[in-house]
N, C-alpha and C positions, 0 to 999 in steps of 0.2 A: 504494500500500500504506500502511496505517496499522498501526503496531506499538505494542503495549502490553506493558510488561515490568516487572520488579521486580528488586530486589537484596536478597539475604539473606546476611548475614555468618554463615557456618556456624561458624567460629572465627576466631582472629586471622590465620590464614594462608590461609583458604579462603573464596571468594565463589561463591555460586550465583546465576545470572541466568536466571530463567524468562522466556519471552516467547511472545506470540501475535500474529499479524498477519493482516489481511484486506485484500483488494484486488480490483481488476477489470482485465482486459485487453480492449482492443477491437481486433479483427482485421479491418481493412477488406477485406483480400484473403484470405479464409479458405478458398478452394478452390485446391488444388494438383493438378497432374497430372504423371505421369512416363511418358515413352515408353521402352519397353524391348523387348529381344528375348532369346531364350535363347542361352546360350553353345553354340557348335558347331552352331547351326541354319543351314540353308542360306539364302541371301538370298531365295529364293522364299517362305520361310515368313513373311516380313514381321515387323512389330512389333506391339505392343499397347500400350494406354494404360491406366494405373491412376490413379484419382482419389482424392483425399483431401479430404473435406468436413469442416471444423471449424465450430463455432458462431461467430457474429460477436462474441459477448461471452463471456468466460470469467471465472468467479469463482475466486479463489485464497485458500487458507488455509495458514498456516504455524504450527506449534507446536513448541516446543523449549526446550532449556535448555543453558546453558554453565556449566561448573564450572572456576574458576580457583584455582590453588594457588600461593602464593609459593614461588619456587624453580624456576618454569618449567613446571610441569605444567598441562595444559589438556585438557578433553574437551568436545565439543559434540555433542548429539544433536538431530536435527531431522526432522520429518515435514511434507511438503508435498502438497497436493492442488489440482488445477485441474479445474474442472467447468463444464459448460454443456450444456443439451439432453440428449442421450444420451451425451455425452463425459465421461470421467473418467480423469485421469492422476494417479497417486500415486507418491510416492518417500519413502524414509527413508534417513537417513545418520547415521553416527557418525564423528567426527573426533577423533583423539588427537594431541596435540602435546607436545613437551618442548623448551622454549627453553633454550639453554645459552650 
């Protein structure tokens, strides 16, 4: 990952830190399988196998900002996306903290 960010002094007690990051993940073993059965099924019903095929290479993007305030208050908002081929995984989060 490579991250680029900045620092903005909003006022004497508040700092805003916006950032963006890009990167790549290489997955040498990108195929997984799970053997399963249904709860309560008789042993004669057997099991089945589910497969999960991921791309061998995934791109990743993160965008976000952190806001710090003297006196212990902090908030961080972040969006993350991983993608490759027909695969897309997205997440967003907000974290609030008060340090005392």
